[in-house]
Residue, then its C-alpha position, 0 to 999 in steps of 0.5 A: m500499500k501507498y501512504y502519504i502523511i502530513a505532519g507539520e510540527a515537532s510533536g507531528d514528527l514524533h507521533g508520525s514516526n511511531v505511526m510509520k514504525a507501526l504501519l511497517n509492522e503491519d505492512p512491510q512493503a508499505e510505500i511511504r512519502f511524508w511531510g514531517g521531520d528528522l524522526m520520521q526520516a529516520v524511520g524511512g520513506t521519503l521525506v517531501k518537506h521538513y516541518r521547520n519550513l512550515a511553522f508560521m505561528g500568530f496572525a501577523e506571521v501567517v500574513m507576512n508568509l501567506g505566499t509561502i503557505l499558498k505555494n506549499i498547499r499547491f505544491c502538496k496537491k500536486d505532489i499527492q496527485t503524482f504519488q497516487p497514495d491509497v490513503i492520506l494520514f493527517i497528523d494534527y496541524p489542522g490549519f494546513n491539513m484540513r484545506i488538503a483534506k477538502w481537496a483530497k476528498q474531492q479528488g477521491f483520495r481516502t482521508h484518515y486523520y490522527i490526533a483530531p483538531q481540538i474543536w471541543a476547545w474552539k472552532e467547533n464549526r469545523i465539525k462540518a468539514i471533518k464530517r464531510d472530508i474525513d473518512a476515519l478519525y483517530v482521537i487520543l483523549p478519552f473525552e473526545k470520543d463522546y464529544f464526536e459521537q454523542k454530540h456531533q454523531y460522528p463515529v471515531h476511534f479512541v486509540g489512546h495517547p501517543l505520549l504514553d508510547a513516547i515516554q515508555q519507549r525512551t531509554p530510562t534516565d541515569e539521574k547521577l549521570f544527568r545531574n553531573q552532566a547538568q552540573l546539578d547538586d544534590r538538592p531536590i529539583i523544581a523543574l520549570l517549563p516555561g513554554s516555547r515562545k520568546q514572549e511567553v518564556s519571558k513573562m513565565l520565567e519572570i514570575m517563576l523565578s520570583v520564588v526562588p529565594d523562598f525555597p533554598d533547599y531546592q534547585f530550579v532548573i529551566a527546560g530549554a525549548p528547541s526553538l530558543d538557544y542558550a543565549f536567550y536564557a542566560p540572563f535568567l540563570d544563577s549558578e547557585r540557584v537556577r540551572f538550565v538544560a536544553n533538549q532534555t526535558y524528559d530526563l529532567l522530569s524523570c528526576a524532578h521533585a515538582a514542576l511549574v509548568t506553562s499550560g499545554t502539552a507539557t502539563l500532561e507530560t509532567a503528569l505522566f512522569k508523576v511530578p507534582e505540578i502547578v500550571c502557570y498561564k498569563a496572556n496579554p490582557i486584550s488576547y486573554q479577554i478575546a480568548k475567554r469569549i472564544i474558548t469556553l472550557k472549564y480548565i486550561s490544563l489537559v490534566n484537569l480536562i481529562m480528569d474533569q476535575p481540578v487535580v492540578t492548581e491552575l494559576i491564571q492571569n492575575d492569580l499568577n503572582r508570587e504570593r500564590l505561587h509560593a503558597e501553591l508550591t509549598q503545598i505540593l513539595s510534601g504532605p497530603e496534597r502532594e500524595k493526593m495529585v500523585k494518586n490522580y495521575i495514576e488514574l489519569e494514565q489509566k484513562l489515557g488507554g495505556g500505551g499502544a496508540s500508534q500500533r492501534t492506529a496503524q491496525h485501524i488503517r490497514k483494516i479499513l484499506t483491506a476491508 
């Protein structure tokens, strides 16, 4: 069979690489052509475009690069026509992928989508396009199955969360070696995951680091984002109290005692490493007010959304200040709140369906294609 896969971000490259491995297990003769990154390329197949040439974030950046984006869309359509795949597998990246899916469906190609667009958070009207343009949808959050099937009468496959595979398949961290390489001492670690965009990281670190003097018995370690270099983080570092590691977030989490995490997938990753955390979020006041009117969710962290209860504390906007951060961090460093959170994490992992998301997705794809 011939498979055309489109992943447009680093996370899509990770999950795409695992799906490719699973597809090759199911179909050793598979011919795979893809948009992705280094991880997918290491599996095999033919890389068409690297995701680093596709990522345009923010309204202004999208407008400035509109010509490139439209050129990529035209090129993608032409490349698919030439390749004539048996199925197109879209991975997340909905702004681009939903456009291609509409065209592909009109051309008669089979369209499968892995990691569904988060229309439960915003742009719910995308359900019309999903119903019209997607033949099979693979969802990774347990509440998404009920959302699509009960609210929108659209059948989906719940395959479990691919982060479980990514974490389970990694080489276990040697804590002594990690501490030596990162020049850390023996004090317990409080991990700081401040996001990935410059403006966001600066804002978050300023608040997160405000509590460092209050906890002299701990060392704070910043997890650097792949998109930012060391020079950006250097002004925030302090050889005695604040350290830095780059591209070692999972190693850091596996050794951490607690974490301060900017909202996003990192909140779920931290929970899966069983690290007690506080979720931090602060946006431009105008942007936040607009977002509040568009996104109508009870929680901002994936942990709380999946569990449908406040498992982790969310400090949002004005609640994110030194006093609240100090109080909440003190709560999770020891005692009953810490124990309760870790217990909830175990239930969270069970809700996510266990490992094997990539394999289940590949099996569904093969079953549908060979039916």
